[in-house]
C-alpha positions as CSV (number, residue, x, y, z in Angstrom):
1,X,140.5,58.8,-107.6
2,X,143.5,60.6,-108.9
3,X,146.5,61.3,-106.8
4,X,145.8,65.0,-106.8
5,X,142.2,64.5,-105.7
6,X,143.4,62.1,-103.0
7,X,146.0,64.5,-101.7
8,X,143.4,67.3,-101.6
9,X,141.0,65.1,-99.6
10,X,143.8,64.2,-97.2
11,X,144.7,67.8,-96.7
12,X,141.1,68.7,-96.0
13,X,140.8,65.8,-93.5
14,X,144.0,66.5,-91.8
15,X,143.1,70.2,-91.5
16,X,139.8,69.3,-89.8
17,X,141.6,66.9,-87.5
18,X,144.2,69.5,-86.6
19,X,141.5,72.0,-85.9
20,X,139.7,69.5,-83.7
21,X,142.9,68.9,-81.8
22,X,143.3,72.6,-81.2
23,X,139.8,72.8,-79.9
24,X,140.4,69.8,-77.7
25,X,143.7,71.2,-76.4
26,X,141.9,74.0,-74.5
27,X,141.9,73.7,-70.7
28,X,139.0,71.5,-69.5
29,X,136.9,72.9,-66.7
30,X,138.1,72.3,-63.2
31,X,136.5,69.3,-61.7
32,X,136.2,69.0,-57.9
33,X,136.6,65.5,-56.7
34,X,135.3,64.1,-53.4
35,X,138.9,63.5,-52.1
36,X,140.1,67.0,-53.1
37,X,141.9,68.8,-50.2
38,X,140.9,72.3,-49.3
39,X,137.7,74.1,-48.7
40,X,135.2,74.2,-51.5
41,X,134.3,77.5,-53.1
42,X,131.5,79.1,-51.0
43,X,129.2,81.3,-52.9
44,X,127.4,83.9,-50.8
45,X,123.7,83.8,-51.8
46,X,121.9,87.0,-52.3
47,X,120.0,87.8,-49.1
48,X,116.3,88.4,-49.9
49,X,115.0,87.8,-46.4
50,X,116.2,91.1,-44.8
51,X,113.6,93.3,-46.5
52,X,110.9,90.8,-45.6
53,X,112.1,90.9,-41.9
54,X,112.1,94.6,-41.9
55,X,108.7,94.7,-43.4
56,X,107.5,92.2,-40.7
57,X,109.1,94.3,-38.0
58,X,107.5,97.4,-39.4
59,X,104.2,95.5,-39.6
60,X,104.5,94.5,-35.9
61,X,105.4,98.1,-35.1
62,X,102.4,99.3,-37.0
63,X,100.3,96.7,-35.3
64,X,101.6,97.8,-32.0
65,X,100.7,101.4,-32.7
66,X,97.3,100.3,-33.8
67,X,96.9,98.2,-30.7
68,X,98.1,101.2,-28.6
69,X,95.7,103.4,-30.5
70,X,92.8,101.0,-29.7
71,X,93.9,100.8,-26.1
72,X,94.0,104.6,-25.9
73,X,90.7,104.8,-27.6
74,X,89.3,102.3,-25.2
75,X,90.6,104.3,-22.3
76,X,89.1,107.4,-23.7
77,X,85.8,105.7,-24.3
78,X,86.0,104.3,-20.8
79,X,86.7,107.8,-19.5
80,X,83.8,109.2,-21.4
81,X,81.6,106.5,-20.0
82,X,82.8,107.2,-16.5
83,X,82.3,110.9,-17.1
84,X,78.8,110.1,-18.4
85,X,78.0,108.1,-15.3
86,X,79.4,110.9,-13.1
87,X,77.3,113.4,-15.0
88,X,74.3,111.1,-14.7
89,X,75.0,110.8,-11.0
90,X,75.1,114.5,-10.6
91,X,71.9,114.9,-12.5
92,X,70.3,112.3,-10.3
93,X,71.5,114.0,-7.2
94,X,70.2,117.3,-8.5
95,X,66.8,115.8,-9.2
96,X,66.8,114.2,-5.7
97,X,67.7,117.6,-4.1
98,X,65.0,119.3,-6.1
99,X,62.5,116.6,-5.1
100,X,63.4,117.0,-1.4
101,X,63.1,120.8,-1.6
102,X,59.6,120.5,-3.1
103,X,58.6,118.0,-0.4
104,X,59.8,120.4,2.3
105,X,58.0,123.4,0.6
106,X,54.8,121.4,0.5
107,X,55.1,120.3,4.1
108,X,55.7,124.0,5.2
109,X,52.6,125.1,3.2
110,X,50.5,122.5,5.1
111,X,51.9,123.7,8.5
112,X,51.2,127.4,7.7
113,X,47.6,126.5,6.7
114,X,47.1,124.7,10.0
115,X,48.8,127.6,11.9
116,X,46.4,130.1,10.3
117,X,43.4,127.9,11.0
118,X,43.8,128.4,14.8
119,X,43.1,124.8,15.5
120,X,43.9,124.5,19.1
121,X,43.9,120.7,19.1
122,X,46.8,120.8,16.6
123,X,48.4,124.0,17.9
124,X,51.2,122.4,19.9
125,X,52.2,119.9,17.2
126,X,52.1,122.6,14.4
127,X,54.1,125.1,16.4
128,X,56.8,122.5,17.3
129,X,57.0,121.6,13.6
130,X,57.5,125.2,12.6
131,X,60.2,125.6,15.2
132,X,61.9,122.6,13.7
133,X,61.6,124.0,10.2
134,X,63.8,126.9,11.4
135,X,64.6,130.1,9.6
136,X,63.1,129.1,6.2
137,X,59.7,129.1,8.0
138,X,60.1,132.8,9.1
139,X,58.9,134.5,5.8
140,X,56.0,132.1,5.6
141,X,54.9,132.9,9.2
142,X,55.2,136.6,8.5
143,X,53.1,136.3,5.4
144,X,50.4,134.5,7.4
145,X,50.4,137.2,10.1
146,X,49.9,139.9,7.5
147,X,46.8,138.2,6.2
148,X,45.0,138.2,9.6
149,X,42.3,140.7,10.5
150,X,43.1,143.0,13.4
151,X,41.0,143.4,16.4
152,X,39.9,139.9,17.4
153,X,41.1,137.4,20.0
154,X,42.1,134.8,17.5
155,X,44.4,137.2,15.7
156,X,46.0,138.2,19.0
157,X,46.7,134.6,19.9
158,X,48.2,134.0,16.5
159,X,50.7,136.8,17.0
160,X,51.6,135.6,20.5
161,X,52.2,132.1,19.0
162,X,54.4,133.5,16.3
163,X,56.6,135.4,18.8
164,X,57.0,132.2,20.8
165,X,57.9,130.2,17.7
166,X,60.6,132.9,16.7
167,X,62.0,132.8,20.2
168,X,62.2,128.9,20.3
169,X,64.1,128.9,17.0
170,X,67.1,130.0,19.1
171,X,69.9,132.6,18.8
172,X,70.9,131.4,15.3
173,X,67.6,132.9,13.9
174,X,68.2,136.3,15.5
175,X,69.5,138.0,12.3
176,X,66.6,136.6,10.2
177,X,64.1,137.9,12.8
178,X,65.9,141.3,12.9
179,X,65.1,141.6,9.2
180,X,61.4,141.4,10.1
181,X,61.6,144.5,12.3
182,X,61.4,146.6,9.1
183,X,58.2,144.8,7.9
184,X,55.4,147.0,6.5
185,X,52.9,145.7,9.1
186,X,53.4,147.3,12.6
187,X,51.9,144.2,14.3
188,X,54.6,142.1,12.6
189,X,57.3,144.5,13.7
190,X,56.1,144.3,17.3
191,X,56.1,140.5,17.2
192,X,59.7,140.4,15.9
193,X,60.8,142.8,18.7
194,X,59.2,140.7,21.4
195,X,61.1,137.7,20.1
196,X,64.4,139.7,20.0
197,X,63.9,140.9,23.6
198,X,63.7,137.3,24.7
199,X,66.7,136.0,22.6
200,X,69.0,138.7,23.9
201,X,71.4,138.5,20.9
202,X,73.8,141.4,20.2
203,X,74.8,140.9,16.6
204,X,75.5,143.9,14.4
205,X,72.4,143.3,12.4
206,X,70.2,143.1,15.5
207,X,71.6,146.3,17.0
208,X,71.1,148.1,13.7
209,X,67.5,147.0,13.5
210,X,66.8,148.1,17.1
211,X,68.4,151.5,16.5
212,X,66.3,152.1,13.4
213,X,63.1,151.0,15.2
214,X,63.6,153.7,17.9
215,X,62.3,156.2,15.3
216,X,59.5,153.9,14.0
217,X,56.1,155.6,13.3
218,X,54.3,153.1,15.6
219,X,54.6,154.0,19.3
220,X,54.6,150.4,20.5
221,X,57.4,149.5,18.1
222,X,59.5,152.5,19.4
223,X,59.0,151.5,23.0
224,X,59.9,147.8,22.4
225,X,63.0,148.8,20.5
226,X,64.2,151.2,23.2
227,X,63.6,148.7,26.1
228,X,65.3,145.8,24.2
229,X,68.3,147.9,23.1
230,X,68.8,149.2,26.7
231,X,68.7,145.7,28.1
232,X,71.2,144.4,25.5
233,X,73.6,147.3,26.2
234,X,73.3,146.8,29.9
235,X,74.1,143.1,29.4
236,X,70.8,141.9,30.9
C-alpha cells in the first residue's frame, strides 16, 4: 500500500471515529437508580372510568325511572282492578235490589189475588200482610176494588176490608190515601174518605183532597168529605 493510500485510509478511519465520538458525546438518558433521593416522576394516567361511571349512574337512574314507571303502572292496574271490583260490587248490589223488588212484586200480586177471592179463612192473614206491605200496596188494592161488581154482599165486604186496611197502615199513609179521593170510581172515593175520617191527619194534601171532594158528583162522597173536614178543623 502506498503512503498516500495509507494516509487516505487513516483519514477516513479517523473521520469515522471522530464522528462516532461526537455521537457518543451526546447526553445519555437519565437513569433513575433505586437509591436516588427525591420523589419519582408521577404521570397522571388518563381517566377513562368517569364516563363509564356516569353511564352507570345514568343507567341506574333510567332503571329507577323504569322501576318507578312499573310501580306506577302496577298501582294504576291495581286501581283499575279495585275499581272493577267496586263496579262489579255495585252491579251485584243492583241485581240483588232488582231481585228483591221482583220478589216483593210477586208476593203483592199473590196477596191481591187472595184479597179478591174473598176467602174468609185467609182473610185475616191476607189483610195483615197488606197492612205490612204499606203504601206500595194502595194502588194494587184500588185496582182490585175497581174490578168488583157492584150490588152484592161480597163486594161490600171487600170495600169495608179495604177501608180498614188503609186505616191500619197508619198516619204515614194519609197522603197516599188522599190521592185516592180523586179516583174515577165513586165507591173507591168513598172508601178512601172513610179511612181518612178515622186517621184524622191534617196534612195540606189531605185538606186539599177533602175540600175538592165537597163538590164531588157523588152525594155520599160529598157528605163524607164535609163531615171529615169539619171534624179535622174542630180538632176532633
